N, C-alpha and C positions, 0 to 999 in steps of 0.2 A: 958785344953789339955786333949783329951780322953785317958783313961787308955788302956793298952794293951788288956785287956779283951773286952773293948768297941770297940777297933779297929778290933779285931778278929770277933766280932759279926757283926760289920758294913760291913766288907769285905765279910763275909759269906752271909750276906743279899744281898750285891752287886752281888755276883756270882749267887745267886738264882734268883735275878731279871733278870740278863742277860739270864739265862736258861729259865726263864718263857717267855722272849721276843723273844725266838728263832723262833717261828712260825711267829710272826709279821715281824721280820727281813727278813726271807725267802720270805714271801709274798711281802714285799716292794722291795726286790732285783729283783724278777721276774717281777713286774710291771715296774720297771726301765728298765729292759732288753727289755721288749715288747714295751715300749714307745720310748726309746732312741737309740736302737741298730738295725740298718737296717739289718746287716748280720744275726742277730738272727731271725728276722722275715722271712728271706728268706730260712732258714734251713728247711728240711723236718720235719714233725711232730715228727718222732721218734728221730731225732737228737736234736730237741728242748727239748723233755722230758729228754734226757740225760744231756743236758746243765743244766736243772733244778736240776737234781740230783747232778751235779758237784757243782752248787752254794750252794745247801743245805748242801752238804758234807763239803764245805769250811767253811760255817758259823758254822756247828756243830764242826768242828775241832778247830775253833777259841775259841768257848765256852769251849771246853774241855781243851785247852791250857791255857785259861784265869783262869780256876780254879786252875791250877798248873803251873805257869810260869817257874818253874825250869826245866820242861821237854822240850825236843826239839820240836819245832813247826812241825806239820805235813806238808808235802810238797804237791806239785801238784800230785805226784804219787799216794798218798792216795786219793786225791780229785777225780782223774780220775778212781779210782779203780772200781767204780760202772758202768762206761761207757766202751764200747768196745774200743780196741786200735785204730780202724779206725777213732774214733772221732778226734784224733790229726791231721788227714788229712783234716777234715772238718773245724776245728777251728785252726787258725794259732796262733803263739806265740803272735802276736799283739792282737788278739781276746781274748786270755787267760788273758793277762795283763789288757785289758779293763774290763774283767769280774771281776778281782781282784779289780780294782779301784772302780767299782760300789759297790762291797761288802763293801769296806772301807767307801765310801761315805754314804752308807745306815746305817752302824753302827754309824758313826760320827753324822749323822743327827738325829738319834734316841737316842743318848747317854743321852740326858736330860730326856727322857721318861723312859728308862729302867735302868739307873744307880741309885744307892742309892744316896741320897743327899750328896754332898761333894766328890763323887767318879767319877764324870763325866770326869774329866781330866785323871784319871787313865785309864778309859775305852778307851778314845781316844788315849792315848799314847800306850796302849797295842795293839790296832788294827793297828796302824801305824807300830809298830815293827813286828807284825805278817805279815802284807802285804809285808814288806821288805823281810822277809824270804820266803814268798810264791813266790815273783817275782824272787828271785835267784833260787829257786827250779824249777820254770817254765822254766827258761833259760836252766837249766841242763837237764830237761826232753826233751825239744825240740831239744837240741843239740845232745842228745843220739839218738833221733828218726831220726834226719837228718843224723847222722853218719851211722846208720843202713840202711837207705834208700840209702845213697851214696854208701855204700859197695854193697848193692843189685843191684843198678843201674850199678855199675862197672862190676859186674859179668854178668849181663844180656847183657850189651854192648859187653863184650868180647865174649859171646856166639853167639850174632847176627853177629858180624864181622867174627867169625870163621865159622859160617854157610854160609856166603857169600863166603868165600874163598874156602869152600868145594864144592861150586856150588849149594847150595840149592836155588831154584828159585820158590817160591810159595807164596801164599797169607799170610801164617803164619808170614812171615818176616814183613809184614806191621803192624800186630797187636803187634808184639814184639817191634818194634821201636817206635810205638805210646806210649807205656808204658815208653819210655825214653824221651818223649817230642818231638818226631819228628812230625813236623806240617803236612807233606805230601803235601805241596804246591810246585808245580814245578817239575823239573826233578831231576835226580841223576847221580852221577858218582863216580868212585873209583880211588884213587891215591895211588901208592905204591913207596917206596924207602927205603933207609937205615935209621936207627934211629940215633939220635945223642947220644953221650955218656952222661950218667947221667940223662936219661929220667925217673925220678922217678914220684910218684903219684902227687906231687905238679906241676911239669913241664908238666905232661900229662894233668892235669886240666887246666893249662894255655893255652896249645895247643888247647884243646877242645873249650875254650872260644874264642880264636883267630879264629878258624875254623868257629864257629857259627857267629862271626862278619862278616867274609868274605862271607859266603854262606847262612846263615840262619839256616840250619840244618846240623848237623855233628855227626859222630861217629868216635871214635879213637880206633885203635887196635894195640897192640904191639905183634908181633909174632917173637920171637927171635931177630934177628938183623934187622927185617923189620918193617917199620912203615906203617900202612894202614889207610887211611882216606876215609870215605864215606861222600860225600858232597851232599846236596840237597838244592833246592831253585828255585826261579823264575828268578834269574839273570843269568849272564854269569858265569857258573860254571868252565869253563876252565880258565878264568881270575882269579876266586877265588882260584883255585888250584895253579896257577902260583904265586899268592901273598904269598902263604904259603911255597914256595920253601925254604926259610932260615930255616924252622923248620925241614928239613930233614938233614941227614948226607951226607957225600960225596958219589959220585957215581951217577948212573942214577936215575932219578925220572920219572915214567911213568904214564900217565893219561889215564885211560880206556875210552871207548866210553860213550857218554851221553845216558841214558836210560829214558823212560817216567816217571818212579817212582822207589821208593826204592825196590819194590818187584822184579824188574828186575836188581837190582844192581849186582847180581851174574854174569851176562854176562859181565858187565863192569869189575868186579874183575878178571874174567878169562882172559880177554884181557890184563889187566894191568899186571897181574902176568906173562903171557907169554911174554909180552914185556920186563919186567924186566929181565927175563931169557935170552932173545935174544939180549938185548941192547949191550952187549960187542962186538957183531959182527959188530956194526956200531960205531966206535970210535968217529966219527965226529957228532954224533947225538946231537941235541940241548938238553938243560936241563931247564925245563922238556920237554919230548917228548911224543907225542900222540902215543897210542898203534897202531893206524891205520897207522902211519908213519913207523912202524916197521914190516909191513906185510911180506916183503921178509925174514927178519931175523927170524920171527916167523915160517915161513914155514920151514926154515932150521932146527929148533929144533923139528919139527913134529907137529906143531899146525894145526890141520885140519880145524879149523874155519878160520884161516888166508888163508889157501889154497883155500877154497871155496869162500872166499871174493874176492881174487884176480881174480879168474876165472870169478866170477859173475860180477865184476865191470869193468874188463878190457878186458879179452879175448872174452867173449860172445858178448858184445856190438860191438866190432870190427868185430867179425865173422858175425854178422847180418847186419852190415853197408854195404852200397854200395860204389862204387868208388875204390875198391881194396886197402882200407886202411890197412887191415890186412897183405896183401901181401907186401905192401910197407914198413910197419913197420918191417916185418921179413927180408926184403932185407936190410934195413937200419942198423938194429942191426947185421945182419950177415956179413956185409962188413966193420965192424969196425967203424960204425956210420959215414960213409962218404956219403954225398949227391951225389957226382959225381959217386962214385962206385955203389951206389944203382940205380942211373939213368941208368947207363950202363947195369946193370943186368936186369932192367925192360924195357929197350929200350924206355925211356921217357926222357924229359928234366929235369934237376935238379930242376927247379922251380915247376915242377909238383910234384916231390918228396917232396919239401918243403911245398907245398899246402896240400898234403895228410897228412903230419905229423902234420900240424896245425889242420886238422880234427881229427886226433888221440887225440890231446890234448883236443879238444872240447868235444869229445865223452867220454873220460875216466877221464879227469881232471888231467892226468899226461902228462907232456911235454917231448917228446922224445929227444928234443935238450938239456935238462938239464941232467947232468951226473947222479945225484941221481935218478931222475924220470925215466930215460931211463933204469936204472937197475931194477926198480920196474916193468916196462913194459916187460922187457926181462924175468923176473921171471914169470910174468903172462902168457906170450906167451909160455914159456916152459911147464908150468903146464897145460895150455889149450891143447897143442899138445899131452902131455902125456895122458890126459883124453880122447881125441879123439881117440888115438891109442888103449886105453883099451876097447873101445866099440866094440862089435862084428860086 
């Protein structure tokens, strides 16, 4: 049985041999990386050099700890100290753990060459213990990085949604949402309504996941008691918004118009917000309701966009049409929506009035024989006549 003095000498020799084998271990680890790890070969040259520094730092840290196992093993934070923080974005947690496994395999496979006789097992057990500590440390480092990125993403998302609600409508929106993972495929729209009670960070994250499953791209904004969803994708966005209806609180939920891409989502947001403000004027409105279905109510609260839209989509096409359709519509609405009374005023047969009203429906898309749609047409007619009276 070796004496304590012999044991101390042998352990000192073992530590020295491990130190002497540092260069060999590092070179072997880099060869393994280059031969076996596809993601390493695909990295830019600068990032590969940083990975090499990380691997060398890891092996150096192990050797230092092996010389004094009573100290706390150095973690991944120290390993990445020589590399820029951005490297954690190029190398995932899985990649880091794979790097640790390769380092462990390299030390184990060379233990017979670098350990003093009789100390091979001690070296293998030490590297296994060290790798366990490194793995836990890696998980902590990446969890903190994810938490920081998540907090930053949440702030950026809030700023983007706030910009859309303010009416910002420029190409900078596209670059900002791309940083949040917005794919940019397909169209976009905005949905607004009341929030549910207790919509904390966890429930907001769950809502964001549900919105992305429904539409592909999604942003979530909480503005006081209002919930704002920006949806994008190549599918039916109105159907996607309707499927998310249970995520809103009580009260109206308004869907803004579909726009070509997210850079134009401010227009959809303006329409949705105006619709939300005007929705109480139509108690029978469906839920959700399209902002364009609230054009008359939006006019009543001073929405100039809704006013222009009604005149452009209803009054002017009828004004330019042949067959006295505008005159017939005015007579029909002005006589209490009576076919017979309108016919008497125009000196035509009631069937002629009915035929002309069908033409109104074909031209505008609103049916004068429907109570709600006749109200929309009456508002458009009044606005058009006011506009005509204002012209010199």
